[in-house]
Backbone as CSV, one residue per row, in Angstrom:
resi,resn,N_x,N_y,N_z,CA_x,CA_y,CA_z,C_x,C_y,C_z
1,GLY,-51.036,56.589,-20.763,-50.121,56.702,-21.877,-49.016,55.670,-21.826
2,TRP,-48.710,55.176,-20.594,-47.631,54.213,-20.419,-48.147,52.783,-20.473
3,HIS,-49.457,52.594,-20.594,-50.017,51.241,-20.517,-49.497,50.351,-21.647
4,LEU,-49.530,50.852,-22.880,-49.092,50.048,-24.032,-47.591,49.751,-23.990
5,PRO,-46.722,50.754,-23.738,-45.288,50.438,-23.648,-44.973,49.439,-22.542
6,LEU,-45.611,49.581,-21.355,-45.355,48.643,-20.267,-45.813,47.238,-20.626
7,LYS,-46.944,47.146,-21.300,-47.447,45.837,-21.730,-46.471,45.185,-22.700
8,LEU,-45.895,45.992,-23.606,-44.926,45.474,-24.568,-43.662,44.991,-23.866
9,VAL,-43.176,45.782,-22.893,-41.967,45.410,-22.149,-42.192,44.110,-21.389
10,ARG,-43.348,43.991,-20.716,-43.636,42.762,-19.966,-43.712,41.557,-20.884
11,SER,-44.263,41.727,-22.061,-44.377,40.605,-22.997,-43.009,40.161,-23.514
12,LEU,-42.043,41.087,-23.541,-40.697,40.767,-24.028,-39.719,40.464,-22.898
13,MET,-40.199,40.426,-21.656,-39.304,40.260,-20.515,-38.514,38.956,-20.600
14,ILE,-39.187,37.862,-20.966,-38.501,36.572,-21.055,-37.416,36.616,-22.125
15,VAL,-37.707,37.277,-23.228,-36.716,37.408,-24.302,-35.496,38.171,-23.804
16,PHE,-35.731,39.259,-23.051,-34.622,40.037,-22.515,-33.781,39.206,-21.545
17,VAL,-34.438,38.429,-20.692,-33.721,37.612,-19.714,-32.858,36.562,-20.422
18,VAL,-33.442,35.875,-21.395,-32.687,34.861,-22.139,-31.508,35.494,-22.864
19,ALA,-31.736,36.653,-23.497,-30.655,37.339,-24.209,-29.552,37.762,-23.243
20,GLY,-29.939,38.245,-22.048,-28.939,38.634,-21.060,-28.093,37.465,-20.606
21,VAL,-28.735,36.322,-20.371,-27.989,35.126,-19.949,-27.037,34.667,-21.043
22,LEU,-27.534,34.640,-22.287,-26.691,34.195,-23.396,-25.508,35.133,-23.617
23,LEU,-25.762,36.438,-23.571,-24.683,37.404,-23.798,-23.619,37.318,-22.711
24,SER,-24.050,37.198,-21.452,-23.079,37.096,-20.364,-22.284,35.804,-20.460
25,THR,-22.952,34.709,-20.875,-22.258,33.434,-21.030,-21.210,33.520,-22.134
26,LEU,-21.612,34.025,-23.293,-20.674,34.153,-24.408,-19.556,35.126,-24.070
27,HIS,-19.899,36.185,-23.313,-18.904,37.194,-22.947,-17.807,36.580,-22.091
28,GLN,-18.192,35.844,-21.042,-17.194,35.260,-20.155,-16.357,34.200,-20.865
29,SER,-17.006,33.365,-21.654,-16.263,32.333,-22.379,-15.295,32.951,-23.375
30,SER,-15.727,34.014,-24.046,-14.864,34.645,-25.038,-13.670,35.324,-24.389
31,LEU,-13.852,35.855,-23.170,-12.710,36.448,-22.472,-11.624,35.410,-22.222
32,GLY,-12.047,34.228,-21.785,-11.063,33.164,-21.584,-10.435,32.702,-22.884
33,SER,-11.218,32.722,-23.962,-10.713,32.265,-25.258,-9.616,33.174,-25.807
34,LEU,-9.618,34.450,-25.388,-8.610,35.387,-25.902,-7.192,34.924,-25.603
35,TYR,-7.018,34.207,-24.485,-5.669,33.829,-24.064,-5.224,32.469,-24.599
36,LEU,-6.093,31.808,-25.338,-5.717,30.513,-25.891,-4.714,30.638,-27.029
37,ILE,-4.549,31.840,-27.564,-3.656,32.021,-28.718,-2.212,32.264,-28.288
38,VAL,-1.959,32.382,-26.974,-0.579,32.636,-26.514,-0.163,31.604,-25.466
39,PRO,-0.267,30.328,-25.762,0.053,29.314,-24.738,1.514,29.341,-24.298
40,GLU,2.408,29.657,-25.218,3.838,29.634,-24.877,4.272,30.876,-24.103
41,LYS,3.413,31.904,-24.040,3.776,33.145,-23.344,3.151,33.250,-21.958
42,MET,2.190,32.404,-21.654,1.522,32.445,-20.359,2.175,31.474,-19.385
43,HIS,2.124,31.830,-18.101,2.649,30.934,-17.062,1.768,29.688,-17.001
44,PRO,2.368,28.509,-16.801,1.586,27.261,-16.790,0.477,27.211,-15.734
45,LEU,0.593,28.005,-14.666,-0.443,27.989,-13.638,-1.765,28.565,-14.142
46,TRP,-1.715,29.364,-15.198,-2.941,30.006,-15.686,-3.323,29.631,-17.102
47,TYR,-2.343,29.186,-17.897,-2.758,28.758,-19.235,-3.428,27.394,-19.145
48,SER,-4.528,27.261,-19.877,-5.224,25.988,-19.961,-6.157,26.020,-21.159
49,PRO,-6.279,24.906,-21.870,-7.277,24.858,-22.945,-8.707,24.959,-22.400
50,LEU,-8.849,24.829,-21.076,-10.170,24.946,-20.454,-10.442,26.350,-19.920
51,LEU,-9.634,27.322,-20.318,-9.832,28.687,-19.832,-11.247,29.222,-20.081
52,PRO,-11.834,29.027,-21.254,-13.217,29.514,-21.439,-14.187,28.906,-20.431
53,LEU,-14.046,27.604,-20.170,-14.919,26.943,-19.197,-14.655,27.459,-17.790
54,LEU,-13.378,27.628,-17.428,-13.037,28.127,-16.095,-13.535,29.553,-15.890
55,PHE,-13.426,30.371,-16.926,-13.928,31.738,-16.829,-15.438,31.738,-16.609
56,PHE,-16.130,30.858,-17.315,-17.583,30.811,-17.184,-18.003,30.327,-15.794
57,ILE,-17.395,29.244,-15.319,-17.764,28.706,-14.001,-17.502,29.740,-12.906
58,SER,-16.339,30.386,-12.954,-16.015,31.377,-11.928,-16.953,32.573,-12.003
59,ALA,-17.401,32.927,-13.211,-18.337,34.045,-13.356,-19.698,33.703,-12.757
60,VAL,-20.129,32.454,-12.885,-21.399,32.036,-12.278,-21.319,32.179,-10.761
61,GLY,-20.192,31.720,-10.186,-20.029,31.827,-8.740,-20.004,33.259,-8.251
62,VAL,-19.263,34.106,-8.938,-19.177,35.498,-8.499,-20.476,36.238,-8.765
63,GLY,-21.275,35.770,-9.722,-22.586,36.380,-9.939,-23.471,36.211,-8.724
64,LEU,-23.448,35.016,-8.134,-24.219,34.769,-6.915,-23.672,35.599,-5.754
65,ALA,-22.338,35.614,-5.625,-21.725,36.382,-4.536,-21.965,37.878,-4.699
66,MET,-21.923,38.371,-5.934,-22.159,39.794,-6.172,-23.593,40.176,-5.833
67,THR,-24.530,39.257,-6.037,-25.914,39.523,-5.654,-26.017,39.722,-4.145
68,ILE,-25.306,38.881,-3.386,-25.272,39.048,-1.928,-24.638,40.384,-1.569
69,PHE,-23.512,40.692,-2.199,-22.795,41.937,-1.930,-23.665,43.157,-2.233
70,GLU,-24.326,43.157,-3.383,-25.159,44.296,-3.762,-26.400,44.411,-2.884
71,SER,-26.892,43.286,-2.380,-28.033,43.336,-1.459,-27.658,44.069,-0.179
72,PHE,-26.443,43.851,0.296,-25.988,44.563,1.495,-25.808,46.048,1.203
73,LEU,-25.296,46.383,0.018,-25.151,47.792,-0.336,-26.517,48.465,-0.432
74,SER,-27.492,47.776,-1.023,-28.848,48.330,-1.117,-29.459,48.484,0.268
75,HIS,-29.156,47.541,1.139,-29.660,47.612,2.512,-29.131,48.856,3.221
76,ARG,-27.862,49.145,3.007,-27.261,50.315,3.650,-27.709,51.615,2.997
77,ALA,-27.763,51.626,1.686,-28.030,52.877,0.970,-29.509,53.233,0.923
78,PHE,-30.375,52.224,0.767,-31.797,52.497,0.558,-32.684,51.943,1.672
79,ARG,-32.059,51.479,2.759,-32.813,50.927,3.887,-33.684,49.750,3.451
80,LYS,-33.211,48.986,2.506,-33.955,47.831,2.015,-33.738,46.663,2.978
81,GLU,-34.814,46.006,3.345,-34.717,44.880,4.262,-34.023,43.703,3.575
82,LEU,-33.078,43.084,4.290,-32.366,41.942,3.723,-33.237,40.691,3.774
83,GLU,-33.275,39.968,2.678,-33.987,38.692,2.633,-32.965,37.585,2.904
84,LEU,-32.701,37.346,4.187,-31.624,36.443,4.573,-31.835,35.032,4.053
85,ASP,-33.080,34.564,4.017,-33.313,33.210,3.526,-32.897,33.074,2.066
86,VAL,-33.144,34.123,1.267,-32.735,34.111,-0.140,-31.214,34.183,-0.258
87,LEU,-30.589,35.039,0.537,-29.141,35.209,0.471,-28.407,33.949,0.926
88,VAL,-28.944,33.286,1.937,-28.337,32.025,2.391,-28.434,30.976,1.285
89,GLY,-29.551,30.958,0.568,-29.678,30.048,-0.569,-28.654,30.335,-1.654
90,LEU,-28.405,31.612,-1.923,-27.376,31.989,-2.892,-25.999,31.557,-2.415
91,ALA,-25.752,31.689,-1.111,-24.462,31.281,-0.550,-24.240,29.784,-0.750
92,ARG,-25.279,28.994,-0.591,-25.151,27.549,-0.833,-24.834,27.294,-2.310
93,GLY,-25.400,28.114,-3.183,-25.079,27.990,-4.601,-23.617,28.290,-4.880
94,VAL,-23.059,29.280,-4.171,-21.638,29.607,-4.322,-20.774,28.414,-3.937
95,ILE,-21.147,27.724,-2.854,-20.387,26.548,-2.428,-20.306,25.527,-3.557
96,LEU,-21.454,25.204,-4.145,-21.497,24.198,-5.208,-20.656,24.624,-6.404
97,VAL,-20.814,25.871,-6.832,-20.080,26.350,-8.008,-18.576,26.337,-7.757
98,GLU,-18.146,26.782,-6.580,-16.707,26.844,-6.306,-16.091,25.456,-6.143
99,ILE,-16.857,24.496,-5.638,-16.355,23.124,-5.571,-16.148,22.580,-6.983
100,ILE,-17.103,22.856,-7.860,-16.955,22.444,-9.263,-15.735,23.123,-9.886
101,TYR,-15.561,24.413,-9.597,-14.428,25.157,-10.153,-13.103,24.550,-9.689
102,LEU,-12.973,24.311,-8.384,-11.729,23.741,-7.858,-11.463,22.363,-8.450
103,THR,-12.505,21.561,-8.589,-12.336,20.211,-9.139,-11.828,20.275,-10.569
104,VAL,-12.476,21.098,-11.390,-12.069,21.208,-12.796,-10.653,21.765,-12.911
105,ARG,-10.363,22.788,-12.118,-9.063,23.438,-12.270,-7.907,22.538,-11.829
106,PHE,-8.053,21.884,-10.674,-6.939,21.071,-10.181,-6.797,19.777,-10.978
107,LEU,-7.886,19.185,-11.444,-7.777,18.016,-12.311,-7.103,18.383,-13.628
108,ASP,-7.408,19.565,-14.142,-6.753,20.025,-15.369,-5.261,20.230,-15.156
109,MET,-4.907,20.816,-13.999,-3.483,21.034,-13.716,-2.743,19.707,-13.534
110,LEU,-3.393,18.750,-12.882,-2.787,17.431,-12.725,-2.616,16.758,-14.075
111,ASN,-3.600,16.891,-14.928,-3.548,16.265,-16.246,-2.449,16.866,-17.112
112,ARG,-2.170,18.169,-16.913,-1.125,18.842,-17.696,0.227,18.825,-16.989
113,HIS,0.280,18.213,-15.795,1.525,18.061,-15.030,2.164,19.408,-14.691
114,VAL,1.342,20.369,-14.273,1.853,21.697,-13.927,1.551,22.076,-12.470
115,LEU,0.963,21.161,-11.714,0.609,21.493,-10.337,1.847,21.794,-9.491
116,GLY,2.985,21.232,-9.861,4.212,21.470,-9.110,4.607,22.939,-9.067
117,TYR,4.231,23.723,-10.084,4.543,25.152,-10.088,3.879,25.875,-8.917
118,ALA,2.773,25.352,-8.428,2.054,26.006,-7.329,2.778,25.867,-6.000
119,PHE,3.759,24.968,-5.921,4.472,24.726,-4.665,5.915,25.240,-4.715
120,GLN,6.192,26.064,-5.712,7.487,26.718,-5.768,7.447,28.041,-5.009
121,PHE,8.592,28.493,-4.529,8.651,29.755,-3.794,8.831,30.912,-4.777
122,THR,7.737,31.202,-5.502,7.766,32.258,-6.508,6.585,33.197,-6.296
123,LYS,6.683,34.357,-6.910,5.591,35.328,-6.862,4.330,34.740,-7.487
124,GLN,4.505,34.028,-8.591,3.355,33.454,-9.282,2.632,32.433,-8.404
125,ALA,3.385,31.600,-7.701,2.768,30.603,-6.831,1.994,31.279,-5.702
126,GLY,2.567,32.344,-5.131,1.890,33.062,-4.056,0.587,33.683,-4.518
127,LEU,0.601,34.298,-5.701,-0.623,34.907,-6.225,-1.647,33.856,-6.632
128,PHE,-1.163,32.706,-7.071,-2.075,31.615,-7.405,-2.852,31.171,-6.163
129,TRP,-2.156,30.936,-5.058,-2.834,30.499,-3.832,-3.691,31.611,-3.243
130,LEU,-3.305,32.872,-3.460,-4.130,33.984,-2.989,-5.496,33.971,-3.668
131,GLU,-5.512,33.776,-4.984,-6.797,33.761,-5.691,-7.634,32.543,-5.311
132,ILE,-6.971,31.404,-5.089,-7.706,30.197,-4.686,-8.329,30.385,-3.304
133,LEU,-7.576,30.975,-2.390,-8.098,31.214,-1.040,-9.265,32.189,-1.065
134,LEU,-9.084,33.302,-1.764,-10.123,34.333,-1.778,-11.368,33.889,-2.528
135,MET,-11.181,33.277,-3.677,-12.322,32.979,-4.530,-13.071,31.719,-4.104
136,ALA,-12.374,30.743,-3.524,-13.024,29.463,-3.260,-12.935,29.010,-1.813
137,VAL,-11.742,28.941,-1.256,-11.566,28.315,0.059,-12.294,29.087,1.156
138,ILE,-12.040,30.386,1.257,-12.667,31.185,2.315,-14.191,31.216,2.180
139,PRO,-14.752,31.484,0.984,-16.217,31.443,0.869,-16.813,30.079,1.213
140,ILE,-16.150,29.001,0.801,-16.674,27.669,1.111,-16.687,27.434,2.618
141,ILE,-15.621,27.839,3.306,-15.558,27.658,4.763,-16.659,28.460,5.454
142,ILE,-16.830,29.707,5.044,-17.841,30.567,5.684,-19.254,30.089,5.367
143,PHE,-19.521,29.843,4.095,-20.888,29.519,3.676,-21.317,28.109,4.067
144,SER,-20.360,27.218,4.309,-20.717,25.853,4.704,-20.860,25.712,6.215
145,ASN,-20.492,26.762,6.958,-20.636,26.742,8.414,-22.035,27.244,8.780
146,PRO,-22.896,26.384,9.328,-24.280,26.801,9.615,-24.386,27.926,10.637
147,HIS,-23.358,28.093,11.462,-23.389,29.158,12.472,-22.945,30.499,11.906
148,LEU,-22.135,30.466,10.837,-21.622,31.702,10.250,-22.509,32.220,9.124
149,VAL,-23.051,31.313,8.314,-23.777,31.737,7.123,-25.067,32.486,7.456
150,ILE,-25.603,32.284,8.658,-26.840,32.975,9.028,-26.565,34.333,9.667
151,LYS,-25.282,34.667,9.837,-24.915,35.961,10.403,-24.612,36.937,9.273
152,ARG,-25.213,38.111,9.345,-25.116,39.071,8.238,-23.672,39.429,7.908
153,ASN,-22.873,39.724,8.921,-21.496,40.154,8.652,-20.693,39.073,7.941
154,TRP,-20.815,37.833,8.416,-20.048,36.744,7.807,-20.533,36.444,6.396
155,LEU,-21.833,36.578,6.172,-22.372,36.403,4.826,-21.763,37.439,3.882
156,PHE,-21.648,38.660,4.368,-21.054,39.744,3.583,-19.568,39.481,3.344
157,TYR,-18.848,39.044,4.392,-17.412,38.778,4.249,-17.156,37.672,3.213
158,GLY,-17.979,36.624,3.240,-17.800,35.544,2.268,-18.018,36.012,0.842
159,ALA,-19.030,36.867,0.639,-19.301,37.391,-0.694,-18.171,38.294,-1.172
160,VAL,-17.681,39.167,-0.293,-16.584,40.063,-0.652,-15.332,39.264,-1.011
161,SER,-15.062,38.207,-0.242,-13.898,37.358,-0.516,-13.992,36.748,-1.911
162,ASN,-15.164,36.253,-2.269,-15.336,35.645,-3.585,-15.138,36.660,-4.703
163,VAL,-15.683,37.854,-4.522,-15.538,38.903,-5.542,-14.064,39.296,-5.690
164,LEU,-13.377,39.493,-4.567,-11.954,39.844,-4.630,-11.134,38.715,-5.252
165,GLY,-11.540,37.484,-4.992,-10.836,36.350,-5.586,-10.964,36.323,-7.095
166,LEU,-12.151,36.629,-7.602,-12.322,36.658,-9.050,-11.504,37.789,-9.671
167,ILE,-11.482,38.948,-9.006,-10.669,40.066,-9.509,-9.199,39.656,-9.559
168,THR,-8.744,38.992,-8.500,-7.354,38.525,-8.457,-7.072,37.537,-9.582
169,ASN,-8.022,36.638,-9.828,-7.855,35.661,-10.906,-7.738,36.342,-12.260
170,ARG,-8.606,37.301,-12.526,-8.561,37.968,-13.831,-7.268,38.774,-13.995
171,LEU,-6.810,39.394,-12.918,-5.543,40.124,-12.990,-4.374,39.165,-13.191
172,ASN,-4.428,38.014,-12.536,-3.362,37.026,-12.702,-3.312,36.504,-14.141
173,VAL,-4.472,36.230,-14.700,-4.511,35.716,-16.076,-4.015,36.768,-17.062
174,SER,-4.443,38.002,-16.889,-4.132,39.041,-17.878,-2.778,39.708,-17.656
175,ILE,-2.268,39.690,-16.416,-1.018,40.406,-16.132,0.072,39.467,-15.607
176,THR,-0.191,38.829,-14.461,0.830,38.003,-13.811,1.326,36.890,-14.725
177,SER,0.409,36.224,-15.428,0.813,35.082,-16.249,1.687,35.485,-17.426
178,LEU,1.638,36.759,-17.823,2.388,37.218,-18.994,3.620,38.038,-18.625
179,GLU,3.862,38.252,-17.330,4.974,39.120,-16.918,6.330,38.584,-17.359
180,GLN,6.515,37.276,-17.334,7.814,36.733,-17.724,8.125,36.994,-19.195
181,TRP,7.090,37.188,-19.987,7.291,37.473,-21.406,7.195,38.966,-21.708
182,ALA,6.205,39.653,-21.134,5.955,41.059,-21.465,6.581,42.033,-20.478
183,GLY,7.036,41.538,-19.317,7.595,42.418,-18.310,6.534,42.888,-17.334
184,PRO,6.940,43.492,-16.225,5.971,43.951,-15.220,5.081,45.058,-15.753
185,TYR,3.888,45.130,-15.205,2.925,46.141,-15.659,2.093,46.614,-14.487
186,PHE,1.867,47.929,-14.441,0.943,48.497,-13.455,0.104,49.552,-14.173
187,PRO,-1.217,49.548,-13.950,-2.073,50.499,-14.674,-1.665,51.948,-14.434
188,LYS,-1.757,52.754,-15.476,-1.503,54.186,-15.352,-2.667,54.841,-14.618
189,TRP,-2.413,56.039,-14.097,-3.446,56.706,-13.314,-4.689,56.999,-14.153
190,GLN,-4.477,57.231,-15.455,-5.634,57.483,-16.322,-6.537,56.250,-16.400
191,GLU,-5.923,55.077,-16.467,-6.706,53.846,-16.528,-7.477,53.628,-15.230
192,ILE,-6.829,53.920,-14.105,-7.485,53.761,-12.803,-8.661,54.725,-12.681
193,VAL,-8.455,55.967,-13.115,-9.521,56.977,-13.032,-10.708,56.589,-13.909
194,VAL,-10.423,56.136,-15.133,-11.514,55.736,-16.032,-12.290,54.567,-15.443
195,THR,-11.594,53.589,-14.893,-12.266,52.437,-14.281,-13.123,52.865,-13.109
196,ALA,-12.558,53.714,-12.228,-13.319,54.198,-11.077,-14.539,54.999,-11.520
197,ALA,-14.382,55.792,-12.590,-15.505,56.592,-13.086,-16.621,55.702,-13.626
198,LEU,-16.256,54.618,-14.315,-17.265,53.699,-14.832,-18.032,53.026,-13.697
199,VAL,-17.304,52.611,-12.663,-17.955,51.982,-11.506,-18.875,52.979,-10.806
200,ALA,-18.381,54.210,-10.603,-19.190,55.243,-9.952,-20.433,55.566,-10.775
201,THR,-20.288,55.585,-12.094,-21.439,55.844,-12.955,-22.496,54.753,-12.799
202,GLY,-22.037,53.513,-12.701,-22.968,52.408,-12.486,-23.751,52.555,-11.200
203,PHE,-23.049,52.919,-10.118,-23.720,53.143,-8.836,-24.708,54.302,-8.932
204,ALA,-24.291,55.377,-9.599,-25.162,56.557,-9.710,-26.426,56.249,-10.500
205,VAL,-26.280,55.529,-11.604,-27.450,55.170,-12.419,-28.377,54.256,-11.634
206,PHE,-27.815,53.284,-10.940,-28.644,52.368,-10.151,-29.394,53.127,-9.056
207,GLY,-28.701,54.053,-8.386,-29.354,54.847,-7.350,-30.486,55.693,-7.902
208,TRP,-30.276,56.273,-9.085,-31.330,57.100,-9.698,-32.538,56.258,-10.061
209,VAL,-32.286,55.065,-10.608,-33.391,54.183,-10.996,-34.189,53.755,-9.768
210,VAL,-33.486,53.416,-8.682,-34.176,52.971,-7.463,-35.045,54.083,-6.891
211,LYS,-34.552,55.315,-6.945,-35.296,56.433,-6.374,-36.477,56.872,-7.241
212,ASN,-36.433,56.565,-8.526,-37.467,57.053,-9.428,-38.391,55.967,-9.974
213,PHE,-38.063,54.716,-9.725,-38.911,53.623,-10.190,-39.140,52.636,-9.043
214,PRO,-40.248,51.924,-9.057,-40.555,50.974,-7.970,-39.758,49.680,-8.095
215,ILE,-38.434,49.776,-7.875,-37.578,48.598,-7.994,-37.794,47.659,-6.812
216,PHE,-37.818,48.236,-5.605,-38.019,47.445,-4.400,-39.460,47.560,-3.953
217,GLU,-39.979,46.485,-3.386,-41.327,46.522,-2.854,-41.377,47.470,-1.668
218,SER,-42.403,48.308,-1.629,-42.547,49.239,-0.513,-42.938,48.479,0.725
219,GLU,-42.279,48.818,1.833,-42.539,48.146,3.090,-43.302,49.094,3.999
220,VAL,-44.458,48.640,4.477,-45.278,49.455,5.355,-44.839,49.229,6.791
221,PRO,-44.409,50.287,7.505,-44.014,50.118,8.893,-45.152,49.521,9.712
222,ALA,-44.768,48.821,10.783,-45.750,48.124,11.601,-46.798,49.068,12.157
223,GLU,-46.367,50.303,12.568,-47.324,51.213,13.182,-48.281,51.814,12.172
224,GLU,-47.972,51.674,10.873,-48.839,52.242,9.852,-49.668,51.197,9.138
225,GLU,-49.550,49.929,9.555,-50.311,48.881,8.905,-51.799,49.090,9.177
226,PRO,-52.636,48.970,8.150,-54.070,49.168,8.355,-54.654,48.094,9.247
227,GLU,-55.620,48.509,10.079,-56.259,47.555,10.969,-57.210,46.682,10.170
228,PRO,-57.323,45.393,10.535,-58.224,44.510,9.802,-59.668,44.958,9.942
229,GLU,-60.410,44.861,8.840,-61.800,45.276,8.861,-62.635,44.270,9.639
230,ALA,-63.666,44.756,10.267,-64.543,43.880,11.037,-65.376,43.045,10.097
231,THR,-65.520,41.778,10.426,-66.328,40.872,9.608,-67.716,40.752,10.191
232,GLY,-68.578,40.162,9.428,-69.954,40.034,9.871,-70.116,39.100,11.040
233,SER,-69.101,38.218,11.264,-69.219,37.259,12.355,-68.951,37.889,13.707
234,GLU,-68.351,39.107,13.714,-68.036,39.746,14.984,-69.297,40.379,15.569
235,ALA,-69.467,40.221,16.840,-70.649,40.771,17.506,-70.513,42.266,17.653
236,PRO,-71.529,43.050,17.337,-71.437,44.512,17.466,-71.379,44.911,18.921
237,THR,-70.705,46.001,19.163,-70.615,46.521,20.535,-71.370,47.827,20.602
238,TYR,-71.951,48.089,21.764,-72.745,49.299,21.955,-72.204,50.072,23.141
239,ALA,-72.203,51.375,23.003,-71.721,52.202,24.105,-72.738,52.197,25.234
């Protein structure tokens, strides 16, 4: 009964993948575009006409890092074997993306003559360097070190750093950069609860799907692997 629906889904898989990539690309770029309408209200460290591009580049990097992060969570929760060769390849991708991000961002700041704000003794300057360290510098150092990137813990630490750096960047753009105009802001407990509930729901749905559908390839333990069948070239043995 499921043969026809599954065949239809498989035939549309490429369409779904392309649509997902396009939607995520437009989504990230549009988030950055929202802040282009308030240039005079944002701190110079975060306002830029290249915000849509910066949002997109940083999202690509954190997408790779989040894949590493989620692989470790799946490993812990579902006993899924880590594919270290794949994760190391993703880590190298993070290096490239973050180098591009740093190049674009600092060249833009130099071009707009606002880099000096990063060296002032202000809260904004401190948070700016915090996001740069977390999102780019620390992951690049860890992932470019051949002795660290092959170690599971360090691979996980680099991915977590990148994810936290992106969160810091988005908070800086949406809150820190506007504090001088809008005043200080801290989320209400209702907002925190709703956010936590959405994240928990995502984990719960993913866990249910993994347990009820063949998401991961089944791994046959070594002691249960079937013995190879005898071929005709083997000489028969007699008791």
